[in-house]
C-alpha positions in Angstrom: 52.0 145.9 36.3 53.5 144.9 39.6 51.2 142.9 42.1 51.7 143.2 45.7 51.9 139.7 47.3 49.5 138.7 49.8 50.2 139.2 53.3 49.2 136.1 55.7 47.0 137.0 58.6 49.1 136.8 61.5 46.7 135.2 63.8 45.7 132.1 61.7 47.8 128.9 60.4 48.0 128.4 56.6 47.3 124.5 55.9 48.9 125.1 52.5 52.1 126.7 53.7 54.8 124.1 54.7 57.3 126.6 56.2 54.4 127.9 58.6 53.3 124.0 59.2 56.8 123.1 60.4 57.2 126.0 62.6 54.0 125.7 64.3 54.8 121.6 64.6 58.2 122.3 66.0 56.9 125.1 68.6 54.3 123.1 69.8 55.9 119.6 69.8 53.2 117.9 67.7 53.2 115.4 64.8 52.1 116.3 61.7 49.1 114.1 62.1 48.3 115.7 65.4 48.3 119.3 64.5 45.9 118.7 61.4 43.6 116.8 64.3 43.6 119.6 66.2 42.9 122.1 63.4 40.3 120.2 62.2 38.5 119.8 65.6 39.0 123.7 66.6 39.8 125.7 63.6 42.9 127.3 62.3 43.3 130.1 65.3 47.0 130.1 66.5 45.8 130.7 70.0 43.4 128.3 70.1 45.7 125.6 68.5 48.3 126.8 71.3 45.8 126.5 74.0 44.6 122.9 72.8 48.2 121.4 72.6 48.9 122.6 76.2 45.6 120.7 77.3 46.9 117.9 75.6 50.2 117.7 77.1 48.7 118.6 80.7 46.3 115.9 80.3 48.7 113.3 78.8 49.8 110.6 81.0 53.4 110.5 81.8 55.8 108.9 79.8 56.7 105.1 80.4 60.3 106.1 81.2 59.2 108.3 84.0 57.2 105.9 85.8 58.9 103.1 87.7 57.9 99.3 86.8 55.2 97.7 88.7 57.8 95.3 90.4 60.0 98.1 91.7 56.7 100.0 93.2 55.4 96.8 94.8 58.6 96.1 96.6 59.2 99.6 97.9 55.8 99.4 99.0 56.6 96.1 101.1 59.7 97.5 102.4 57.8 100.5 103.5 55.5 98.4 105.1 57.8 96.0 107.0 59.5 99.1 108.4 56.5 100.4 109.8 55.5 97.2 111.1 59.2 96.8 112.9 58.8 100.4 114.3 55.2 99.4 115.9 56.6 96.4 117.3 59.7 97.9 119.0 59.1 99.4 122.4 60.2 102.9 123.0 61.9 103.7 126.3 
C-alpha cells in the first residue's frame, strides 16, 4: 500500500526541517538563534517572521564600520566651527 507523503503547509515554518530552516535563515539574513527567538516569540508564520526580521533590521543601529570614530567626528565639527567663525569675522565688500 502506497502512502502519500505529507505536503508541508506553505505559509508555516517547520522547525524540524533543516533545509527549510537554512533557506529561511539565509533569505532573511538571520542566525539560527535569532530565527529561533523570533519563532518562539511570534510563531511559525513565514509572513510574521519576515515582518519581524525586517523590523529588527530597520531598528538596529548601524554597523560600527559605517560610523566614523568619535575623534573624526569631533575634528570635523571643530573645522566646520572654525570656518564659520572665519567667515563671520571677515568683512564683506
